[in-house]
C-alpha positions, 0 to 999 in steps of 0.5 A, spaced: 459 490 391 457 487 397 455 490 404 453 488 411 451 493 416 444 497 419 440 503 416 435 508 421 431 513 420 431 521 422 426 522 420 420 520 414 426 523 408 432 522 412 437 516 415 443 514 418 447 508 415 454 504 417 456 499 413 462 495 410 462 493 405 466 489 400 467 493 393 472 493 386 475 499 386 474 501 378 478 497 374 480 492 378 477 486 379 480 485 386 476 486 392 477 491 399 474 492 405 471 499 407 468 501 413 461 506 411 458 511 417 453 516 412 446 519 412 442 520 407 436 525 405 430 524 400 427 532 398 423 533 392 416 533 391 417 525 389 423 524 393 427 524 386 432 528 389 438 525 393 444 528 397 448 524 401 454 525 406 460 519 408 465 518 412 469 511 409 475 509 412 478 501 408 485 498 405 487 498 399 494 496 395 496 495 402 495 502 404 491 505 409 486 512 407 480 515 409 476 520 404 469 524 406 464 524 400 458 529 400 454 527 393 447 531 390 443 528 385 436 528 382 432 523 377 426 527 373 421 523 369 421 526 362 415 522 358 412 515 361 417 511 362 424 515 360 428 518 366 434 522 366 438 524 372 444 528 374 449 527 380 455 530 383 460 528 388 465 530 391 470 527 395 477 528 399 483 523 401 487 523 407 494 519 408 494 516 414 500 514 418 503 519 413 502 513 407 498 514 401 496 521 397 492 526 399 487 529 395 480 531 392 476 528 386 469 531 382 464 527 379 459 529 375 454 524 371 448 524 367 444 519 365 438 516 362 433 510 361 428 507 359 424 502 363 416 503 359 416 497 354 417 491 356 420 487 351 425 493 349 430 497 355 436 501 355 440 506 360 445 509 358 451 514 363 456 518 361 461 521 368 466 525 368 472 525 373 477 529 375 483 527 380 488 531 383 490 524 387 499 525 386 497 526 379 491 531 376 487 526 371 480 527 367 478 520 366 470 520 361 467 513 363 460 511 358 456 505 361 451 502 356 446 497 357 440 494 352 436 489 353 431 486 347 425 480 349 426 476 343 420 471 344 417 470 351 423 465 354 428 468 350 432 475 351 437 479 347 443 483 353 448 488 349 453 492 354 458 497 351 463 500 356 468 504 355 473 509 359 479 513 358 484 516 363 488 522 361 494 524 366 493 532 365 501 533 368 504 530 362 498 531 357 499 524 355 494 518 356 494 514 361 489 508 361 483 506 355 478 501 356 473 498 351 468 492 354 463 489 349 457 484 352 452 480 347 448 475 350 442 471 349 438 469 355 433 463 356 429 462 361 423 457 359 421 457 367 421 465 368 427 467 372 426 460 376 431 457 371 435 460 365 441 459 361 445 464 358 450 464 352 455 471 351 460 473 348 
């Protein structure tokens, strides 16, 4: 996602922002513009909690849309270098000029990350989304990444992502995707120069 905008603090824990984003919708390589106005608040003893509300307007598939979004999430330190997070987001989409689709989307996600060891790190996330945009849909997504340092200048990188979308109205599988990438990164000069081999 590419973006340009501004942020201003309203207090020590909260801020207001306006951004123009260019992002890729889920399961698509297209870039679509989106205008976002929102606010965010950090909370908890270590500010590990986050709540936000946004209003978005943009265009996708030649159709204008407006969307109200609210979400809340928090991360937890399980042990040294190992964290877990849980988040929930609800959005409501409204048609513009009687074109498009009205509906709601509810997303619950859970993730775990291990970043304590410089030679080995991994992240994994599971997300479930229920949508009522034209059709009732249930989508399950898992995102996984592993990085292992083989030598001081060589790293092994692996990514495994999978998504399944079920059309609940027709009781039929609408889409299923699986992505597996493995690669080697050679950095003889640190981050200033690198060679990447990926399959």
